[in-house]
C-alpha positions as CSV (number, residue, x, y, z in Angstrom):
1,M,47.4,-8.1,-67.4
2,V,49.6,-9.7,-64.5
3,N,51.1,-12.6,-65.3
4,P,51.0,-15.0,-62.0
5,N,54.1,-16.7,-63.4
6,E,56.3,-13.9,-62.9
7,F,55.9,-13.7,-59.1
8,S,56.6,-16.5,-56.6
9,A,53.8,-17.4,-54.5
10,L,53.8,-17.3,-50.5
11,S,52.5,-19.9,-48.3
12,I,50.0,-19.8,-45.9
13,S,52.8,-19.9,-43.2
14,E,55.0,-17.8,-44.8
15,L,51.9,-15.0,-45.0
16,S,51.2,-15.8,-41.6
17,S,54.7,-15.2,-40.2
18,L,54.9,-11.5,-42.5
19,I,51.8,-10.8,-40.5
20,K,52.8,-11.6,-37.0
21,D,56.2,-10.1,-38.1
22,G,54.6,-7.0,-39.2
23,L,52.2,-6.7,-36.0
24,D,54.9,-7.4,-33.9
25,T,57.1,-4.5,-35.5
26,L,53.5,-2.3,-35.7
27,F,52.9,-2.9,-32.0
28,P,56.2,-3.6,-29.9
29,E,54.5,-3.0,-26.3
30,K,51.5,-3.5,-25.2
31,F,49.0,-0.7,-25.2
32,W,45.5,0.3,-23.7
33,V,42.3,-0.1,-25.4
34,E,38.6,0.8,-24.4
35,G,35.6,-1.4,-25.3
36,Q,32.6,-3.4,-23.7
37,I,33.0,-6.9,-22.8
38,S,30.2,-9.4,-24.2
39,N,30.1,-13.4,-24.3
40,F,32.7,-13.7,-21.4
41,K,33.6,-17.3,-20.2
42,T,35.7,-19.1,-17.8
43,S,37.7,-22.2,-19.0
44,R,38.0,-25.0,-16.5
45,P,41.7,-24.1,-16.3
46,G,40.8,-20.9,-14.9
47,H,41.6,-18.6,-18.4
48,C,39.2,-16.1,-19.0
49,Y,38.0,-15.3,-22.5
50,F,35.3,-12.4,-24.0
51,D,35.1,-10.3,-26.8
52,L,35.8,-6.6,-26.5
53,I,33.3,-4.7,-28.9
54,E,32.5,-1.2,-30.0
55,P,28.9,-1.1,-29.5
56,N,26.8,0.3,-32.7
57,D,25.2,3.6,-31.9
58,E,21.7,2.1,-33.7
59,P,19.8,-0.4,-31.2
60,G,19.5,-3.8,-32.2
61,Q,22.4,-3.6,-35.0
62,P,25.7,-5.6,-34.6
63,P,28.6,-4.2,-32.9
64,T,30.8,-1.7,-35.1
65,A,33.8,-3.5,-34.2
66,V,34.6,-6.7,-32.2
67,L,38.3,-8.3,-31.0
68,N,38.8,-11.3,-28.9
69,V,40.3,-11.0,-25.6
70,A,42.4,-13.7,-23.3
71,L,43.3,-13.2,-19.6
72,W,45.3,-16.4,-18.7
73,Q,44.6,-17.5,-15.3
74,S,48.4,-16.2,-14.1
75,K,46.9,-13.0,-14.3
76,R,43.6,-13.1,-13.9
77,N,43.9,-12.9,-9.7
78,Q,45.7,-9.8,-10.1
79,V,43.2,-8.4,-11.9
80,E,40.1,-9.6,-9.8
81,K,42.0,-8.2,-6.8
82,V,42.7,-4.8,-8.6
83,L,38.6,-4.8,-9.4
84,T,37.8,-5.8,-5.8
85,E,39.9,-3.2,-4.1
86,S,38.6,-0.5,-6.3
87,G,34.9,-0.9,-6.1
88,N,34.0,-4.2,-5.7
89,L,33.5,-4.8,-9.4
90,T,33.7,-8.2,-11.3
91,L,34.2,-8.8,-15.2
92,S,30.9,-9.5,-16.6
93,D,28.8,-8.9,-19.9
94,D,28.3,-5.3,-20.5
95,L,31.0,-4.0,-18.3
96,Q,32.9,-0.9,-19.8
97,V,36.4,-1.6,-19.5
98,R,40.0,-0.1,-20.3
99,V,42.2,-2.8,-20.3
100,L,46.2,-3.0,-21.2
101,V,46.7,-5.6,-23.8
102,G,49.2,-7.2,-26.1
103,L,48.3,-7.9,-29.8
104,N,48.6,-11.5,-30.9
105,F,48.5,-13.3,-34.0
106,Y,48.5,-16.9,-34.0
107,P,49.5,-18.4,-37.4
108,P,48.2,-22.0,-37.1
109,S,44.8,-20.8,-36.9
110,G,45.0,-17.6,-38.4
111,R,43.3,-15.8,-35.6
112,L,44.0,-12.3,-33.9
113,N,43.5,-11.8,-30.4
114,L,44.3,-9.4,-27.8
115,I,46.2,-11.0,-24.7
116,M,45.0,-9.0,-21.5
117,D,47.7,-7.7,-18.9
118,Q,46.0,-5.2,-16.6
119,I,42.5,-3.1,-16.2
120,D,41.9,0.6,-15.2
121,P,39.1,0.2,-12.5
122,S,38.8,3.7,-12.5
123,F,37.5,4.0,-16.1
124,T,34.8,1.2,-15.5
125,L,33.6,3.3,-12.2
126,G,33.7,6.5,-14.1
127,Q,31.5,5.2,-17.2
128,L,29.1,3.5,-14.4
129,A,28.8,6.9,-12.9
130,I,28.5,8.8,-16.0
131,E,25.8,6.7,-17.1
132,R,24.0,6.7,-13.7
133,E,23.9,10.1,-13.6
134,K,22.6,10.5,-17.3
135,L,20.1,8.5,-16.4
136,L,19.1,10.0,-13.0
137,K,19.0,13.4,-14.8
138,Q,16.8,11.8,-17.9
139,L,14.4,10.4,-15.0
140,L,14.7,14.0,-13.2
141,D,13.6,16.0,-16.3
142,E,10.7,13.6,-17.2
143,G,9.4,13.8,-13.3
144,L,9.9,10.3,-12.6
145,L,12.6,10.4,-9.9
146,E,10.1,11.2,-7.2
147,K,7.1,10.0,-8.6
148,N,7.0,6.6,-6.7
149,A,8.1,8.5,-3.3
150,S,4.9,11.0,-3.7
151,L,2.9,7.9,-3.4
152,P,1.0,7.5,0.4
153,V,1.8,4.4,2.1
154,T,-1.1,2.8,3.8
155,F,-0.8,2.7,7.6
156,P,0.0,0.5,8.8
157,P,1.7,-1.7,5.8
158,I,0.9,-5.1,6.4
159,R,0.3,-6.4,2.7
160,I,3.8,-6.8,1.6
161,G,4.9,-7.7,-2.0
162,L,8.3,-9.4,-1.9
163,V,10.6,-9.5,-5.2
164,T,13.8,-11.0,-4.6
165,S,15.7,-14.5,-5.1
166,V,13.4,-17.0,-2.7
167,G,15.6,-19.1,-0.8
168,S,18.5,-16.8,-0.9
169,A,20.0,-15.2,2.3
170,A,18.6,-11.8,1.7
171,H,14.8,-13.8,1.5
172,A,16.1,-15.4,4.5
173,D,17.1,-12.3,6.4
174,F,13.9,-10.2,5.3
175,I,11.2,-13.2,6.3
176,T,13.0,-13.8,9.5
177,E,12.8,-10.0,10.7
178,I,8.9,-9.8,9.6
179,S,8.1,-13.0,11.5
180,N,9.9,-12.2,14.7
181,S,8.1,-8.9,14.6
182,G,5.2,-10.4,16.2
183,F,3.0,-8.4,13.9
184,G,0.4,-9.9,11.4
185,F,2.4,-9.5,8.1
186,N,1.0,-10.9,4.9
187,V,3.9,-11.3,2.7
188,L,3.3,-12.0,-1.3
189,E,6.4,-13.8,-2.8
190,H,7.9,-13.4,-6.5
191,D,10.7,-15.6,-7.5
192,S,13.1,-13.9,-8.8
193,R,16.5,-13.8,-10.3
194,V,18.8,-10.5,-9.1
195,Q,21.8,-11.0,-11.0
196,G,22.4,-12.4,-14.4
197,E,21.3,-11.9,-17.6
198,S,17.4,-12.3,-17.2
199,A,17.5,-10.7,-13.9
200,V,16.0,-7.5,-15.1
201,T,13.4,-9.2,-17.1
202,E,12.1,-10.9,-13.9
203,I,12.4,-8.3,-11.6
204,I,10.3,-6.2,-14.0
205,S,8.1,-8.7,-14.1
206,G,7.7,-9.8,-10.6
207,L,6.9,-5.8,-9.6
208,K,4.3,-5.6,-12.4
209,I,2.6,-9.0,-11.1
210,L,2.7,-7.9,-7.7
211,S,1.5,-4.5,-7.9
212,S,-1.5,-6.0,-9.6
213,H,-2.3,-7.8,-6.2
214,K,-2.5,-4.4,-4.7
215,P,-0.3,-4.3,-1.7
216,D,0.5,-1.9,0.8
217,V,4.2,-1.8,-0.2
218,I,6.6,-3.8,-2.9
219,A,10.0,-4.6,-1.3
220,L,12.6,-5.3,-3.7
221,I,15.8,-6.8,-1.9
222,R,19.0,-8.8,-2.6
223,G,22.1,-9.3,-0.7
224,G,25.5,-7.6,-0.9
225,G,27.4,-8.2,-4.4
226,S,29.9,-6.5,-6.7
227,S,29.1,-3.5,-8.4
228,A,28.8,-5.4,-11.6
229,D,26.4,-7.9,-10.2
230,L,24.3,-4.9,-8.7
231,S,24.7,-2.9,-11.7
232,I,21.2,-4.4,-12.8
233,F,19.5,-2.1,-10.1
234,D,20.8,0.6,-12.6
235,S,18.6,-0.5,-15.6
236,E,16.9,2.4,-17.0
237,S,13.9,-0.4,-17.6
238,V,13.8,-1.3,-13.7
239,A,13.6,2.6,-12.9
240,R,11.1,3.1,-15.1
241,T,9.0,0.3,-13.9
242,I,9.4,1.4,-10.1
243,A,8.1,4.9,-11.2
244,E,5.5,3.9,-13.2
245,L,4.0,1.6,-10.3
246,D,1.1,2.8,-8.6
247,C,2.2,0.8,-5.5
248,P,5.0,2.3,-3.1
249,V,8.2,0.6,-3.6
250,F,11.1,-0.3,-0.7
251,T,14.6,-0.9,-1.7
252,G,16.7,-3.3,0.5
253,I,19.9,-3.6,-2.1
254,G,23.4,-4.5,-0.4
255,H,25.0,-1.3,-1.6
256,E,27.6,-0.5,1.5
257,I,28.4,2.6,-0.1
258,D,26.5,3.7,-3.1
259,R,23.1,4.1,-3.9
260,S,21.3,2.5,-7.0
261,V,19.2,4.4,-9.4
262,A,16.6,1.6,-8.2
263,D,17.1,3.2,-4.8
264,E,17.1,6.6,-6.3
265,V,13.3,6.2,-8.0
266,A,12.2,3.8,-5.0
267,H,9.8,5.2,-2.6
268,S,12.5,4.4,0.0
269,A,15.8,2.8,0.1
270,Y,17.3,1.1,2.7
271,K,20.9,-0.4,2.4
272,T,20.1,-3.9,3.7
273,P,17.1,-6.8,3.2
274,T,17.0,-6.5,7.1
275,A,16.9,-2.7,7.4
276,C,14.1,-2.8,4.4
277,A,12.1,-5.6,7.0
278,N,13.0,-3.3,9.9
279,A,11.5,-0.2,8.6
280,L,8.1,-1.8,7.8
281,I,8.1,-3.2,11.2
282,S,9.0,0.2,12.5
283,N,5.8,1.6,10.3
284,V,3.6,-0.9,12.1
285,Q,4.9,-0.3,15.5
286,E,4.2,3.5,15.0
287,F,0.8,2.5,14.1
288,V,0.4,0.3,17.4
289,D,1.9,3.2,19.4
290,E,-0.5,5.7,18.1
291,L,-3.5,3.4,18.9
292,S,-2.2,2.6,22.5
293,K,-1.8,6.6,22.7
294,L,-5.3,7.0,21.4
295,N,-6.3,4.5,23.8
296,Q,-4.7,6.0,26.7
297,S,-5.8,9.3,25.8
298,I,-9.8,7.8,25.7
299,C,-9.2,6.2,28.7
300,E,-7.9,9.5,30.3
301,R,-10.8,11.6,28.8
302,T,-13.6,8.9,29.9
303,R,-12.0,9.0,33.6
304,S,-12.3,12.9,33.1
305,V,-15.8,12.6,32.0
306,I,-16.6,10.0,34.8
307,D,-14.9,12.4,37.2
308,Q,-16.6,15.3,36.2
309,E,-20.1,13.4,36.2
310,L,-19.6,12.6,39.4
311,R,-18.5,15.6,40.8
312,F,-21.8,17.3,39.2
313,Q,-24.1,14.7,40.5
314,N,-22.4,15.0,44.0
315,E,-23.0,18.8,43.9
316,T,-26.5,18.5,42.5
317,S,-27.3,15.8,45.2
318,L,-26.1,18.1,47.7
319,R,-28.0,21.3,46.1
320,L,-31.1,18.9,45.9
321,T,-30.9,18.0,49.5
322,K,-30.2,21.8,50.8
323,A,-33.3,22.7,48.6
324,V,-35.4,19.7,49.7
325,S,-34.5,20.5,53.3
326,S,-35.2,24.6,52.5
327,T,-38.8,23.5,51.1
328,L,-39.5,21.1,53.5
329,L,-38.8,23.6,56.7
330,R,-40.9,26.2,54.6
331,T,-43.7,23.7,54.3
332,E,-43.4,22.6,57.7
333,D,-43.9,26.3,58.9
334,K,-46.7,26.5,56.5
335,F,-48.3,23.5,57.7
336,N,-47.8,24.6,61.5
337,E,-49.4,28.2,60.4
338,I,-52.3,26.6,58.8
339,A,-52.6,24.0,61.7
340,K,-52.7,27.1,64.1
341,R,-55.4,28.7,61.8
342,V,-57.5,25.4,61.8
343,S,-57.4,24.7,65.7
344,R,-58.4,28.8,65.9
345,S,-61.5,28.2,63.4
346,A,-62.3,24.4,63.8
347,P,-64.6,25.3,67.4
348,M,-66.1,28.1,65.4
349,R,-67.3,26.6,62.3
350,L,-68.2,23.3,64.6
351,E,-70.4,25.9,66.6
352,R,-72.1,27.3,63.6
353,Q,-72.4,23.9,61.9
354,S,-74.2,22.6,65.1
355,E,-76.6,25.6,65.4
356,R,-77.4,24.8,61.3
357,L,-77.9,21.2,62.3
358,T,-80.2,22.0,65.2
359,E,-82.4,24.2,62.7
360,L,-82.8,21.6,60.1
361,E,-83.6,19.3,62.7
362,H,-86.3,21.3,63.7
363,R,-87.6,21.7,60.4
364,L,-87.8,18.0,59.9
365,R,-89.5,17.6,62.9
366,V,-92.0,20.3,61.6
367,L,-92.4,18.3,58.2
368,D,-92.6,15.1,60.1
369,P,-95.8,13.0,58.9
370,V,-96.8,12.1,62.5
371,N,-96.9,16.1,63.5
372,V,-98.6,17.0,60.3
373,L,-101.5,14.4,61.2
374,A,-101.2,15.5,64.7
375,R,-102.3,19.0,63.1
376,G,-105.5,17.7,61.9
377,W,-104.5,16.5,58.5
378,S,-104.9,12.7,57.5
379,I,-103.5,10.8,54.7
380,T,-105.8,8.4,52.6
381,R,-104.3,5.6,50.5
382,R,-105.7,2.5,48.7
383,S,-105.6,-0.8,50.1
384,D,-102.5,-1.4,48.1
385,G,-100.7,1.1,49.9
386,Q,-101.0,3.9,46.9
387,L,-101.2,7.4,47.9
388,I,-104.3,8.9,46.8
389,T,-104.0,12.7,45.8
390,K,-106.7,12.8,43.0
391,R,-110.2,11.8,43.0
392,E,-109.3,10.0,39.5
393,Q,-107.2,7.4,41.5
394,V,-110.3,5.5,43.1
395,Q,-113.5,3.9,41.6
396,K,-116.5,2.8,43.4
397,G,-116.1,0.0,45.7
398,D,-112.6,0.7,46.3
399,V,-111.5,0.2,50.0
400,L,-109.7,3.3,51.3
401,I,-107.5,3.6,54.6
402,T,-107.2,7.1,55.9
403,S,-104.5,7.6,58.4
404,V,-105.0,10.5,61.2
405,S,-103.4,11.4,64.4
406,N,-104.5,8.4,66.6
407,G,-104.8,5.7,64.2
408,T,-106.2,4.5,60.7
409,V,-110.2,4.7,59.2
410,S,-111.1,2.1,56.5
411,S,-113.9,3.3,53.9
412,T,-115.4,2.1,50.8
413,V,-115.8,4.1,48.0
414,S,-119.8,4.6,47.1
415,D,-119.6,7.7,44.9
416,Q,-116.2,9.6,43.2
417,G,-118.5,12.9,43.0
418,E,-118.4,15.5,41.0
419,K,-115.5,17.0,39.0
């Protein structure tokens, strides 16, 4: 067993000095280190502090390794300028970086940290691109990349769901264009953060809530920003949410150059909120133009039919006039012919009828009672005027009046005689 009294003990400061000297010997110069930013914060004087972590391969588990990093304000402006010029990047949580650092051990606190000097933006951009392409391939393999694009857009798209930060410049630009269009758009808004830690969750929630209201189109918009700010639109969960919606999604995300994964998986993608609004307006204008063309076509067709019917009416009227005139002429000729026949036959018919009348007159004279009486016949009636034709019509004592040719004779029945 080692006797501790045989060795002299080191003080904390001596040990700290030895550690610092050893680290300075092992890492005499600055070196590059790669990792992911976490817990990024800025102090009041302008210094930046963050953890550079190596994420665990198992989701939900603590990082495999963590080192504290400090970026002094004197270097910060230079680093931010490089990031802006290289791709409009900004230092933020979850950003993959390769940084040039010096190792620093601070004996008074026993704290080991890295002092950041430079950054390699090409590494960050490359990592973002790699992750983006990996996600796009995965979505393509699962048939999700074109799923939302295959949905039909209601024509015209009047009911619009809007996911954005209400009150932002992007929101104002979109609403201004929609309002100035003169069309009766109905916009249902969902206020959502479009950057920061909770942005992804709020965007997903907004998309799902608006989709439940069955709008014609959902517009997902935000203004410009750095690649880091816009990286939430490369989120796998946002992309999958868009792909699975049963409503077409139009994006208007302020990318000047690149397209986000959300743009790729959406039904239609536009560079700015204003362009997205104009696309919706163009769809409605196209509908109005088609209605106008249809109206014009109907009017032209109606005029053509009316003109055709008028021509037909005129032609029918002309044919009818000719037919009536011809019929009248034929009828007049026939009437004249009948009139001629009547004028020729009438005298003969009149003469025959006159002879017939004379004959009938003669017959009537023969049958006249006066003439009959003149020939020796008589007519006997009772005193009440009843004509006597049978013996049974009189009784003894009846007064009878007998007409003869030159007067009447009265008599009284004394005997009916035998049958």
